C-alpha positions as CSV (number, residue, x, y, z in Angstrom):
1,M,48.1,57.7,31.2
2,A,47.8,54.6,28.9
3,S,50.9,55.0,26.3
4,P,49.7,54.4,22.7
5,V,49.9,51.3,21.0
6,T,52.7,51.0,18.6
7,P,51.1,50.2,14.9
8,I,52.4,46.4,14.0
9,D,53.2,46.2,9.9
10,L,52.1,43.1,9.0
11,S,53.2,43.6,5.4
12,A,56.1,41.4,5.4
13,A,53.8,37.9,7.1
14,M,50.5,39.0,5.4
15,V,48.4,39.6,2.4
16,T,47.8,43.6,3.1
17,A,46.0,44.9,0.2
18,S,43.2,43.4,-2.5
19,P,43.6,41.0,-4.8
20,A,43.2,42.1,-8.1
21,L,39.9,41.1,-9.5
22,A,41.6,39.1,-12.6
23,D,43.7,37.2,-9.5
24,W,39.9,35.5,-8.5
25,L,40.4,33.6,-11.9
26,V,42.5,31.3,-10.5
27,I,39.8,30.0,-7.9
28,L,36.8,30.3,-9.3
29,P,36.8,26.8,-11.1
30,T,37.7,25.0,-8.0
31,A,34.9,27.5,-6.2
32,L,32.2,27.0,-8.9
33,M,32.3,22.7,-8.6
34,I,32.1,22.5,-5.0
35,L,29.6,24.7,-4.6
36,T,27.3,23.4,-7.8
37,G,28.3,19.9,-6.2
38,A,27.2,21.2,-2.8
39,A,23.6,22.6,-4.4
40,L,23.3,19.4,-5.9
41,M,23.1,17.5,-2.8
42,M,21.0,19.9,-1.2
43,I,18.1,19.3,-3.9
44,A,18.9,15.5,-3.9
45,R,15.3,14.9,-4.6
46,S,14.7,17.6,-7.8
47,V,16.8,15.1,-10.1
48,R,14.8,17.1,-13.2
49,L,16.8,20.4,-11.9
50,H,20.5,18.1,-11.5
51,A,21.4,18.2,-15.7
52,V,20.5,21.9,-16.6
53,I,22.8,23.3,-13.3
54,A,25.5,20.8,-13.9
55,I,25.7,21.3,-17.5
56,A,25.2,24.8,-17.1
57,A,27.7,24.7,-14.4
58,L,30.1,23.2,-16.8
59,G,29.4,25.4,-19.7
60,L,30.4,28.3,-16.6
61,L,33.6,26.5,-16.1
62,V,34.4,25.8,-19.5
63,L,34.2,30.0,-20.4
64,L,36.1,30.6,-16.8
65,D,39.0,28.5,-17.8
66,A,39.1,30.3,-21.2
67,L,39.8,33.4,-19.6
68,L,41.9,32.4,-17.1
69,L,44.2,31.1,-19.9
70,F,44.1,34.3,-21.8
71,Q,45.1,36.4,-18.9
72,V,48.0,33.9,-18.3
73,Y,49.2,33.6,-21.7
74,S,49.2,37.7,-21.9
75,H,50.6,38.8,-18.8
76,G,52.3,35.9,-16.9
77,P,51.5,33.2,-14.5
78,I,49.3,34.4,-11.4
79,T,48.8,33.4,-7.4
80,M,46.4,34.0,-5.1
81,T,47.2,32.8,-2.0
82,M,44.3,31.5,1.0
83,G,44.4,32.9,4.3
84,G,45.9,36.4,3.7
85,W,49.3,34.8,5.3
86,L,51.8,35.1,2.5
87,P,53.6,32.1,0.5
88,P,55.0,30.0,1.9
89,F,52.9,30.0,4.7
90,G,49.6,30.6,3.2
91,I,48.7,28.3,0.4
92,S,48.5,29.3,-3.2
93,F,47.1,28.4,-5.9
94,T,48.9,29.7,-9.2
95,A,47.6,29.3,-12.7
96,D,50.5,28.8,-15.4
97,I,49.9,27.9,-19.0
98,F,51.3,24.3,-17.8
99,G,48.1,24.7,-15.8
100,S,45.9,26.7,-17.4
101,V,45.3,24.9,-20.5
102,M,45.1,21.3,-19.2
103,A,42.5,22.7,-17.0
104,L,40.3,23.9,-19.5
105,A,40.7,21.0,-22.0
106,A,39.5,19.1,-19.1
107,A,36.4,21.5,-18.7
108,I,35.4,21.1,-22.3
109,A,35.9,17.1,-22.2
110,A,33.5,17.2,-18.7
111,L,30.7,19.5,-20.5
112,M,30.4,16.8,-23.7
113,A,30.3,14.2,-21.1
114,A,27.8,15.5,-18.9
115,I,25.4,15.8,-22.4
116,H,25.9,12.7,-23.2
117,A,24.8,11.6,-19.9
118,L,21.7,12.8,-20.7
119,R,20.9,9.9,-22.4
120,D,23.4,7.5,-20.5
121,I,23.0,7.9,-17.2
122,Q,19.7,5.8,-16.2
123,A,17.0,7.7,-13.4
124,S,18.8,5.4,-10.4
125,G,22.2,7.2,-11.3
126,L,20.5,10.3,-11.5
127,R,19.1,9.8,-8.1
128,H,22.0,8.5,-6.7
129,G,24.2,11.7,-7.5
130,F,25.6,10.9,-10.8
131,F,26.1,14.7,-11.2
132,A,27.0,15.5,-8.0
133,F,30.2,13.4,-8.0
134,L,30.5,14.5,-11.7
135,M,31.0,18.1,-10.5
136,L,33.0,17.3,-7.0
137,L,35.6,14.8,-9.8
138,M,36.0,18.4,-11.8
139,A,36.8,20.0,-8.5
140,G,39.3,17.8,-7.9
141,V,40.7,18.0,-11.3
142,S,40.8,21.8,-11.4
143,G,42.0,22.5,-7.4
144,A,45.2,19.3,-9.3
145,F,45.9,21.8,-12.0
146,L,45.8,25.3,-10.4
147,T,47.2,24.3,-7.4
148,G,50.7,26.1,-6.2
149,D,50.8,23.8,-2.7
150,I,52.3,19.9,-3.6
151,F,50.4,19.2,-0.3
152,N,47.2,20.3,-1.7
153,L,47.7,18.4,-4.8
154,Y,47.4,15.6,-2.6
155,V,44.6,16.8,-1.6
156,W,42.7,17.5,-5.1
157,F,44.0,13.9,-6.0
158,E,42.0,12.6,-2.9
159,V,38.7,14.8,-4.0
160,L,38.9,13.3,-7.3
161,L,39.3,10.1,-6.3
162,I,36.6,9.9,-3.4
163,S,33.9,11.1,-6.2
164,S,35.7,8.8,-9.1
165,F,34.7,5.6,-6.5
166,G,31.1,7.3,-6.2
167,L,30.7,7.3,-10.2
168,L,32.7,3.8,-10.7
169,V,29.5,1.4,-8.7
170,L,26.6,4.2,-10.2
171,G,24.7,1.1,-11.0
172,S,26.1,-1.6,-8.7
173,E,26.3,-4.3,-10.4
174,P,28.5,-7.5,-10.1
175,K,31.6,-6.2,-12.5
176,Q,31.0,-2.8,-11.3
177,I,32.6,-3.9,-7.9
178,E,34.9,-5.5,-9.4
179,G,36.8,-3.2,-11.0
180,A,36.3,-0.7,-8.1
181,L,38.0,-2.8,-6.0
182,K,40.9,-3.3,-8.4
183,Y,40.6,0.4,-9.0
184,A,40.5,1.2,-5.8
185,I,43.3,-0.8,-4.2
186,L,46.3,0.4,-6.5
187,N,44.9,3.9,-6.5
188,L,45.0,4.1,-2.3
189,I,48.1,2.6,-2.4
190,A,49.3,5.2,-5.0
191,T,48.1,7.9,-2.9
192,T,49.5,6.5,0.4
193,L,53.0,6.8,-1.8
194,F,52.7,10.1,-2.5
195,L,51.5,11.2,1.1
196,I,54.8,9.7,2.9
197,T,56.7,11.4,-0.1
198,V,55.1,14.7,0.2
199,G,56.1,14.0,4.3
200,Y,59.9,13.5,3.4
201,L,60.0,16.5,0.9
202,Y,58.4,18.7,3.9
203,A,61.4,17.0,6.1
204,V,64.0,17.4,3.6
205,F,63.0,21.6,1.8
206,G,60.8,23.0,5.2
207,T,58.7,23.9,3.2
208,L,55.4,22.6,0.5
209,N,55.1,25.4,-2.3
210,M,56.1,24.7,-5.5
211,A,57.7,28.1,-6.2
212,D,59.2,28.0,-3.0
213,I,60.3,24.0,-3.7
214,A,61.8,24.8,-7.2
215,R,64.1,27.6,-5.5
216,K,65.1,25.9,-2.7
217,A,66.3,23.0,-4.5
218,G,69.1,24.8,-6.5
219,T,70.3,26.0,-3.2
220,L,70.0,22.3,-1.7
221,R,72.2,20.9,-4.6
222,G,75.1,23.3,-3.4
223,M,75.2,22.8,-0.1
224,T,76.0,19.2,0.0
225,E,77.4,16.6,-2.0
226,D,74.4,14.0,-0.5
227,T,71.9,14.1,-3.4
228,A,70.7,10.9,-2.0
229,P,67.0,13.1,-0.4
230,L,66.6,14.4,-3.7
231,M,66.8,11.2,-6.0
232,T,65.1,9.2,-3.5
233,L,62.2,12.0,-3.8
234,T,62.0,11.9,-7.2
235,A,62.1,8.2,-8.0
236,L,58.8,8.4,-5.3
237,F,57.7,10.9,-6.7
238,V,58.0,9.3,-10.5
239,L,56.9,5.5,-8.8
240,A,53.6,7.4,-7.6
241,F,52.5,9.4,-10.2
242,S,52.8,6.4,-12.3
243,M,51.0,3.9,-11.0
244,K,48.2,7.4,-11.3
245,A,48.8,7.7,-15.1
246,A,48.7,4.0,-15.2
247,A,52.5,3.3,-16.3
248,F,54.3,0.5,-16.8
249,P,54.4,-1.9,-14.6
250,V,51.7,-0.3,-12.3
251,N,49.1,-0.6,-15.5
252,F,46.8,-3.2,-14.7
253,W,44.3,-1.3,-12.9
254,L,43.4,0.6,-15.9
255,P,42.0,-2.0,-18.8
256,A,40.1,-4.1,-15.7
257,S,38.3,-1.7,-14.2
258,Y,37.5,1.5,-17.0
259,H,35.4,-0.8,-18.7
260,T,33.1,-1.6,-15.9
261,P,30.9,1.8,-15.4
262,R,28.6,3.6,-17.7
263,I,30.0,4.7,-21.0
264,T,30.0,8.5,-19.9
265,V,32.4,7.5,-16.9
266,S,34.5,5.3,-18.5
267,A,35.2,8.7,-21.4
268,L,35.5,10.7,-17.8
269,F,38.0,8.7,-16.5
270,G,40.1,7.6,-19.9
271,G,40.0,11.2,-20.7
272,L,40.7,12.9,-17.9
273,L,42.1,11.1,-14.1
274,T,45.0,9.5,-16.2
275,K,46.3,12.9,-17.9
276,V,46.4,14.0,-13.7
277,G,48.7,12.0,-13.0
278,I,50.6,13.1,-15.8
279,Y,50.6,17.0,-15.2
280,A,51.6,16.0,-11.5
281,L,54.7,13.8,-12.8
282,I,55.7,16.5,-15.7
283,R,55.0,19.5,-13.1
284,V,57.2,17.6,-10.3
285,T,59.7,16.6,-12.0
286,V,60.2,19.2,-15.0
287,M,59.8,22.1,-12.7
288,L,60.7,21.1,-9.5
289,L,63.6,18.3,-9.5
290,P,64.9,18.5,-13.0
291,V,68.3,17.7,-12.0
292,E,67.1,14.5,-10.5
293,R,64.7,13.8,-13.7
294,E,68.0,13.7,-15.4
295,A,69.5,11.2,-13.5
296,L,66.2,8.9,-13.7
297,S,66.1,9.2,-17.5
298,L,66.7,5.9,-18.2
299,V,64.1,4.2,-16.1
300,I,61.4,6.4,-17.4
301,A,62.7,6.3,-21.0
302,V,62.3,2.1,-19.9
303,S,58.5,2.8,-18.8
304,A,57.5,4.5,-21.9
305,V,58.6,1.7,-24.3
306,L,57.5,-0.9,-21.9
307,T,53.7,0.9,-21.5
308,M,53.4,2.3,-25.5
309,I,54.2,-1.7,-26.7
310,L,52.7,-3.7,-24.2
311,G,49.4,-1.0,-24.5
312,A,49.9,-1.6,-28.5
313,L,49.9,-5.6,-27.6
314,G,46.7,-5.1,-25.5
315,A,44.7,-3.4,-28.3
316,L,45.3,-5.5,-30.5
317,A,44.8,-8.6,-28.6
318,Q,41.0,-7.3,-27.7
319,N,37.8,-8.6,-28.7
320,D,36.1,-6.3,-26.5
321,L,35.6,-2.5,-27.9
322,R,35.9,-0.7,-24.3
323,R,39.3,-2.8,-23.1
324,M,40.6,-2.5,-26.3
325,V,40.0,1.5,-26.0
326,G,41.6,1.0,-22.9
327,Y,44.6,0.0,-23.7
328,V,45.1,2.8,-26.4
329,V,44.9,5.1,-23.5
330,I,47.5,3.7,-22.1
331,V,50.1,3.8,-25.2
332,G,49.2,7.2,-24.8
333,I,50.8,7.3,-21.4
334,G,53.8,5.8,-22.9
335,N,54.3,8.3,-25.4
336,M,53.8,11.4,-22.7
337,L,56.2,9.6,-20.3
338,A,58.1,9.3,-23.4
339,G,58.8,13.7,-23.1
340,V,59.3,13.5,-19.5
341,A,62.1,11.2,-20.0
342,I,63.8,13.1,-22.7
343,G,62.9,16.1,-20.6
344,S,63.9,18.5,-23.5
345,P,62.0,22.1,-24.4
346,V,60.7,19.7,-27.3
347,S,60.1,16.9,-25.8
348,V,58.1,18.6,-22.7
349,S,56.1,20.7,-25.5
350,G,55.2,17.4,-27.4
351,A,54.0,15.7,-24.1
352,T,52.1,18.9,-23.3
353,F,50.1,18.7,-26.9
354,Y,49.9,14.8,-26.5
355,A,47.5,15.2,-23.0
356,L,45.7,17.9,-24.8
357,H,45.3,16.0,-27.6
358,S,44.5,12.6,-25.6
359,I,41.7,14.6,-23.4
360,V,39.3,15.2,-26.2
361,T,40.1,12.1,-28.2
362,M,40.1,9.6,-25.5
363,T,36.8,10.9,-24.4
364,A,35.4,11.5,-27.5
365,L,36.2,7.6,-28.4
366,Y,34.7,6.2,-24.9
367,L,31.7,7.7,-26.5
368,V,32.2,6.3,-29.8
369,V,31.9,3.3,-28.3
370,G,29.1,3.5,-25.9
371,E,27.4,4.7,-29.2
372,V,28.4,1.4,-31.0
373,G,26.9,-0.7,-27.9
374,R,23.4,1.3,-28.5
375,L,23.3,0.6,-31.9
376,A,24.1,-3.1,-32.0
377,G,23.5,-4.1,-28.7
378,T,27.4,-5.8,-27.9
379,F,30.8,-4.0,-27.2
380,E,32.4,-8.0,-28.9
381,L,33.9,-7.2,-32.1
382,S,32.9,-10.9,-33.5
383,R,29.2,-10.0,-33.3
384,L,29.2,-6.2,-34.9
385,G,29.4,-5.2,-38.1
386,G,27.1,-3.4,-40.9
387,L,27.6,0.5,-38.8
388,W,28.5,2.8,-41.8
389,R,24.9,2.0,-43.4
390,R,23.3,2.2,-40.2
391,A,24.6,5.7,-39.1
392,P,26.3,7.5,-41.8
393,W,27.4,10.5,-40.4
394,F,28.2,8.9,-37.2
395,S,30.4,6.4,-38.6
396,A,32.8,9.5,-40.2
397,A,33.0,11.2,-36.9
398,S,33.9,7.4,-35.6
399,L,36.8,7.7,-38.5
400,A,38.0,10.9,-37.6
401,L,38.7,10.1,-34.3
402,V,40.4,6.5,-34.9
403,L,42.7,8.1,-37.3
404,A,43.4,10.9,-34.6
405,A,43.9,8.1,-31.4
406,A,46.2,6.4,-34.2
407,G,48.6,9.3,-34.6
408,L,47.6,9.6,-38.6
409,P,47.5,12.5,-40.9
410,P,45.3,14.9,-40.8
411,L,43.9,14.9,-37.7
412,S,45.9,16.2,-33.7
413,G,47.6,13.2,-32.9
414,L,50.5,13.4,-35.7
415,W,51.8,16.7,-34.3
416,P,53.0,15.5,-31.0
417,K,54.1,12.7,-32.4
418,V,56.7,14.3,-34.3
419,M,57.8,16.4,-31.5
420,L,59.1,13.7,-29.4
421,L,60.2,11.4,-32.4
422,K,62.4,15.1,-32.8
423,A,63.3,15.2,-29.6
424,S,64.2,11.3,-29.2
425,L,66.0,11.5,-32.0
426,D,68.0,14.6,-31.6
427,I,69.9,13.3,-28.5
428,G,69.8,9.8,-30.3
429,A,67.9,7.8,-28.5
430,W,66.9,5.8,-31.6
431,W,65.5,3.1,-29.6
432,L,62.7,5.5,-28.0
433,A,61.9,6.7,-31.3
434,A,61.8,3.3,-32.8
435,A,59.3,2.3,-29.8
436,I,57.3,5.3,-30.3
437,L,56.7,4.3,-34.3
438,V,56.1,0.4,-33.3
439,S,53.4,1.3,-30.7
440,A,52.1,3.9,-33.4
441,F,51.9,1.4,-36.3
442,L,50.0,-1.6,-33.8
443,V,47.5,1.0,-32.3
444,T,46.6,1.8,-36.3
445,L,46.5,-2.1,-37.0
446,A,44.3,-2.3,-33.5
447,L,42.4,0.3,-34.6
448,A,42.0,0.0,-38.4
449,R,40.7,-3.8,-37.1
450,A,38.0,-2.5,-35.4
451,F,36.9,-0.3,-38.1
452,L,36.5,-2.5,-40.3
453,F,34.5,-5.5,-38.5
454,A,32.5,-2.7,-37.3
455,W,31.7,-0.1,-39.7
456,W,32.6,-1.7,-43.0
457,R,31.9,-4.9,-43.2
458,P,28.4,-5.9,-43.5
459,A,26.0,-6.2,-40.7
460,P,25.6,-10.6,-39.1
461,S,23.1,-12.5,-41.1
462,G,19.9,-11.7,-39.7
463,E,20.2,-8.0,-38.5
464,N,18.8,-4.8,-39.6
465,E,21.4,-2.4,-41.8
466,T,18.7,0.9,-42.3
467,V,19.6,4.0,-41.0
468,A,19.5,3.8,-37.3
469,A,17.8,7.1,-35.6
470,T,19.9,9.6,-33.9
471,D,19.5,11.8,-30.5
472,W,21.3,15.2,-30.7
473,R,22.7,13.9,-26.9
474,S,24.7,11.1,-28.2
475,T,26.0,12.9,-31.5
476,L,26.3,16.4,-30.2
477,P,29.1,15.1,-27.7
478,I,30.7,13.4,-29.8
479,G,30.5,15.5,-33.1
480,V,31.7,18.3,-31.3
481,L,34.9,16.7,-29.8
482,A,35.6,15.0,-33.3
483,A,35.7,18.5,-35.1
484,L,38.6,19.6,-32.5
485,T,40.7,16.8,-33.2
486,V,40.4,17.7,-36.8
487,L,40.7,21.4,-36.0
488,F,44.3,20.8,-34.3
489,G,44.9,18.5,-36.6
490,V,44.7,20.9,-39.9
491,Y,45.4,24.2,-37.7
492,P,48.1,23.3,-35.2
493,E,49.9,26.2,-34.7
494,P,47.4,27.5,-31.6
495,L,48.6,24.5,-29.6
496,L,51.9,24.3,-30.9
497,T,52.2,28.0,-29.7
498,I,51.1,27.2,-26.3
499,S,52.4,23.9,-25.6
500,Q,55.7,25.8,-26.2
501,A,55.3,28.4,-24.0
502,A,53.9,26.1,-21.4
503,A,57.5,23.6,-21.9
504,D,59.6,27.0,-21.2
505,G,57.7,28.2,-18.1
506,L,58.3,24.6,-16.8
507,A,62.2,24.6,-18.0
508,D,62.6,28.5,-16.6
509,P,60.6,28.8,-13.4
510,S,61.1,32.2,-12.9
511,A,57.9,33.8,-14.3
512,Y,56.0,31.3,-11.7
513,I,58.4,32.4,-8.8
514,R,57.9,35.7,-9.4
515,S,53.9,35.3,-8.9
516,V,54.4,33.8,-5.8
517,F,57.0,35.8,-4.9
518,P,56.8,39.2,-6.1
519,Q,59.1,41.1,-3.5
520,G,61.9,38.6,-3.5
521,A,63.0,36.0,-0.8
522,A,60.8,34.2,1.4
523,P,60.2,35.2,4.8
């Protein structure tokens, strides 16, 4: 007679209970984008359906991200672990306020860009998979913001990088191929460096789960006086993510490549991709390795100052509006780096607010430049003029976005700069505060010059100044994004509250850790 089989208790190693319905919100944004991208590839010949499906999917993505942010803000971080294995063995998606609000802002920008693409992307671009690439790009962006595993962060970087290559070369014009080459080489170097650093991190910690790393870092520091491994890790991460974010001294690829694709693609890149690099830098250095970030704060601050000042000078020197906006993006990266360098709750809150502002404003500013090119037939300031008379409502929205990008009241760009200035002065870093003010002044000059030349001065002789026909596919996205910059400028309290809560969660990741390890220590 066979002896009865002894039941095995799997509760210590595997997920045995069904996840709550709200927990599925963590993975639904990424899953939705992957499935939609796959569906668009399967119906590649039905090009007319692509836009309808993609825009509907992005609208649903905005709704899912808004629900996720509400759930996280109300109840704390949410974790979903793949494959049934408990963390740190199972791969986790973990959503906190920081990741959720970044994902929501990115989804809004992507939805507006998709609507603009109805006019901007030509039939050949649609046939070659613009909307499928856009879905995969958003899968990478959403996955990067919501993953709780640092190797998976690398994977999502690769997903968005590959899809961005496809978007960059749509049209196959010589300037696009040249821009894509510059973009690809430096970004591939950055991802290779990131992968090497992830391998080194695993050798040091024996885990890739972010919550597990956050717990073990303090223990590891207490066990040994040799801080070289953690310092080396932090320095490598700072370098890799700075290359992704286009910070000095590895920022030259951005203005050399972002002006080459279709303007909708430039808007997506300028609004989203560099912010993923900043997000990763804040997540790793502020939440996982804060002591080492403090040791490297001066290096990061110097890089921030040079990024801001050189970006502002580059914007002043440009005659091409697309290149000028690229340099304005770089200035914003410098401001966010300043928040990382200081590392206080106020500065991290300011960097988060700035990232949200930049996602919306830079996306809109590129779309404005595209509309300028459509109305005037050129992007060169020396040949522009008279846009105020030709398109008064478009010009009013453009003025709001110019003021927001310059950080002038009463638009959304003012408040994060005030927060970063306060954080700088609180620690006595007057030189960093001065750099923020000087770069803001130079950007204001560059944008004011562009507005005066392109909009305010009379049109060049011989050109028509009659009111131009508008197209809702162009004006709706610009109007919605401009309205957001005005709303969060005159009523900043919601973003201030969310940004502060995100910074508090990064400074004290105990709630994040409890979400991943609710039973205490990892097995």
